[in-house]
C-alpha positions as CSV (number, residue, x, y, z in Angstrom):
1,M,4.0,30.2,-2.8
2,T,2.7,27.0,-0.8
3,Q,0.0,28.1,2.5
4,N,-1.8,25.9,4.6
5,V,-1.2,22.4,2.7
6,P,-1.0,19.7,5.1
7,D,1.6,17.1,4.6
8,F,1.6,14.5,2.1
9,S,2.2,11.5,4.2
10,A,-0.3,12.5,6.5
11,L,-3.1,13.2,4.2
12,L,-3.1,10.1,2.8
13,K,-2.3,8.1,6.0
14,G,-5.5,9.5,7.0
15,A,-6.7,8.7,4.2
16,R,-10.5,6.1,4.5
17,R,-11.8,5.1,1.3
18,T,-9.9,6.8,-1.6
19,A,-7.2,8.2,-2.8
20,V,-6.7,9.0,-6.7
21,H,-3.9,10.7,-8.7
22,L,-4.1,12.7,-11.3
23,E,-1.2,13.2,-14.1
24,M,-1.4,15.2,-17.0
25,R,2.4,16.4,-18.1
26,D,4.4,14.4,-20.3
27,V,7.8,15.6,-18.7
28,Y,8.1,16.3,-15.0
29,G,11.8,17.5,-14.3
30,V,11.8,16.7,-11.0
31,A,15.3,16.9,-9.3
32,D,15.7,13.8,-7.0
33,E,14.7,11.9,-10.4
34,A,16.6,13.2,-12.6
35,A,19.9,10.5,-12.5
36,E,17.1,7.7,-12.6
37,F,15.7,9.2,-15.2
38,E,19.2,9.9,-17.2
39,E,20.4,6.6,-16.5
40,F,17.3,5.3,-17.8
41,K,17.8,7.6,-21.0
42,Q,21.1,6.1,-21.1
43,V,20.9,2.2,-21.0
44,G,17.6,1.4,-20.2
45,S,17.7,0.3,-17.0
46,V,15.1,0.9,-13.7
47,D,15.0,0.1,-10.6
48,L,11.7,-2.1,-10.1
49,D,12.6,-3.8,-7.0
50,P,9.6,-2.3,-4.7
51,D,11.9,-3.4,-1.3
52,S,14.8,-1.3,-3.0
53,E,15.9,1.6,-1.5
54,G,15.1,3.9,-3.8
55,W,11.4,3.2,-3.4
56,S,11.6,3.2,0.4
57,G,9.9,6.8,0.6
58,W,6.8,5.6,-1.7
59,V,6.1,1.9,-1.7
60,P,5.4,1.3,2.1
61,L,3.5,4.3,2.0
62,V,1.4,2.7,-0.6
63,R,1.2,-1.0,1.5
64,E,0.3,1.1,4.3
65,T,-2.4,3.0,2.7
66,V,-4.2,0.0,0.7
67,G,-3.5,-1.9,3.9
68,R,-6.0,-0.2,5.5
69,G,-8.6,-1.1,2.6
70,V,-7.8,2.4,0.8
71,L,-8.2,2.0,-3.0
72,M,-5.9,3.8,-4.6
73,R,-5.7,4.9,-8.4
74,R,-3.7,6.9,-10.8
75,A,-4.3,8.6,-13.7
76,R,-2.1,9.3,-16.1
77,I,-3.0,11.5,-19.2
78,V,-0.3,11.2,-21.9
79,S,0.7,12.4,-25.5
80,E,1.3,9.8,-28.3
81,P,3.9,9.4,-29.5
82,V,4.9,9.2,-25.5
83,T,8.5,11.1,-24.2
84,D,11.1,9.4,-23.3
85,Y,10.0,10.5,-19.6
86,I,6.2,9.2,-20.1
87,R,8.0,5.7,-21.6
88,W,10.5,6.1,-18.0
89,E,7.0,5.7,-16.2
90,H,5.0,3.6,-17.6
91,T,8.2,1.1,-17.5
92,L,8.5,1.4,-13.6
93,T,4.6,1.6,-13.5
94,P,5.5,-2.3,-12.2
95,V,6.6,-1.2,-8.8
96,N,3.0,1.0,-8.4
97,L,1.4,-1.8,-9.3
98,A,2.8,-4.6,-6.8
99,A,2.5,-1.9,-3.7
100,G,-1.2,-1.6,-4.4
101,E,-1.9,1.4,-7.1
102,H,-4.1,0.8,-9.9
103,V,-3.1,2.2,-13.2
104,R,-4.9,3.7,-16.2
105,W,-3.1,5.6,-19.4
106,L,-5.7,8.2,-21.5
107,P,-4.0,9.2,-24.6
108,R,-4.5,12.8,-25.0
109,R,-6.7,12.8,-27.9
110,L,-9.1,11.0,-25.9
111,A,-9.4,13.7,-23.3
112,S,-10.4,16.8,-25.5
113,D,-14.0,17.1,-24.6
114,I,-13.1,16.3,-20.5
115,P,-13.2,19.3,-18.3
116,L,-9.8,19.1,-16.6
117,P,-8.8,20.7,-13.8
118,G,-5.2,23.6,-14.8
119,N,-2.9,21.2,-12.6
120,D,-1.7,17.8,-11.2
121,L,-3.8,16.5,-8.2
122,W,-4.3,14.4,-5.7
123,L,-8.0,13.9,-4.3
124,I,-8.6,12.2,-0.7
125,D,-11.6,10.4,0.2
126,D,-13.8,12.8,-3.1
127,R,-13.2,16.1,0.2
128,L,-9.4,17.1,0.2
129,L,-7.7,17.9,-2.9
130,L,-3.9,19.0,-3.3
131,F,-3.1,20.6,-6.4
132,H,0.7,20.0,-7.4
133,W,2.3,23.6,-9.1
134,F,5.1,22.6,-11.6
135,T,7.3,24.9,-13.5
136,G,7.8,24.9,-17.5
137,D,10.1,22.7,-17.0
138,G,8.5,20.6,-14.7
139,D,10.2,20.6,-11.5
140,W,8.2,21.3,-8.3
141,V,7.1,24.9,-7.5
142,G,4.2,24.7,-4.9
143,H,1.1,23.6,-4.0
144,E,-2.1,24.4,-3.3
145,Y,-4.7,22.4,-0.7
146,T,-8.8,22.6,-0.7
147,E,-11.5,21.2,0.6
148,D,-14.1,23.6,-1.4
149,P,-17.0,21.6,-2.4
150,A,-17.1,23.1,-5.9
151,V,-13.5,22.2,-7.1
152,V,-13.8,19.4,-5.3
153,K,-16.4,17.9,-7.0
154,M,-15.1,19.4,-10.6
155,A,-11.1,17.3,-9.4
156,S,-13.4,14.1,-8.9
157,A,-15.5,14.5,-11.9
158,A,-12.6,14.9,-14.0
159,F,-10.9,12.1,-12.4
160,E,-13.6,9.9,-12.9
161,T,-14.2,10.7,-16.8
162,V,-10.0,9.9,-17.2
163,W,-10.1,6.6,-15.5
164,E,-13.2,5.1,-17.3
165,R,-11.5,6.0,-20.7
166,G,-8.4,5.4,-19.7
167,I,-6.2,2.2,-20.4
168,P,-5.4,-0.3,-17.8
169,H,-1.7,-0.5,-17.7
170,D,-0.9,-4.2,-18.4
171,R,-3.2,-3.2,-21.8
172,Y,-1.3,0.3,-22.4
173,I,2.0,0.0,-24.9
174,V,4.1,2.5,-25.6
């Protein structure tokens, strides 16, 4: 049930100052990642070439966004020990960094006192908020878009607290 949700690429292309992403699941089951994730589990191989076909939908968008001076930050709250999926994400994160994102990891045990939203999100310029909905197995099920100031304020405060406590990618060991 996705209504009145702007195209994500258009939202990111319209960002002027900031774009932040909060991820809170330990496993995602997004269908278009299944083959790459399975290969990682079987042989440990990942695509770390930001200019490869596999990254062609994401890396150019990030490069263009940060090239306009937009600060892109991604924070991930994770259970420890981490799942295979989180290990895979951690292994792939150098591509996010090379494209211009900043990434931090927060062990879930350090997030107990943070009022968190119920869903992963993207917050653009502290005013445009896109929630992602997933099934129990982690596949996409929908999105919700809002500019409600109270909801935006809650999401922004949650992200900033996670970010402050988070461990920079290069120091987080899985």
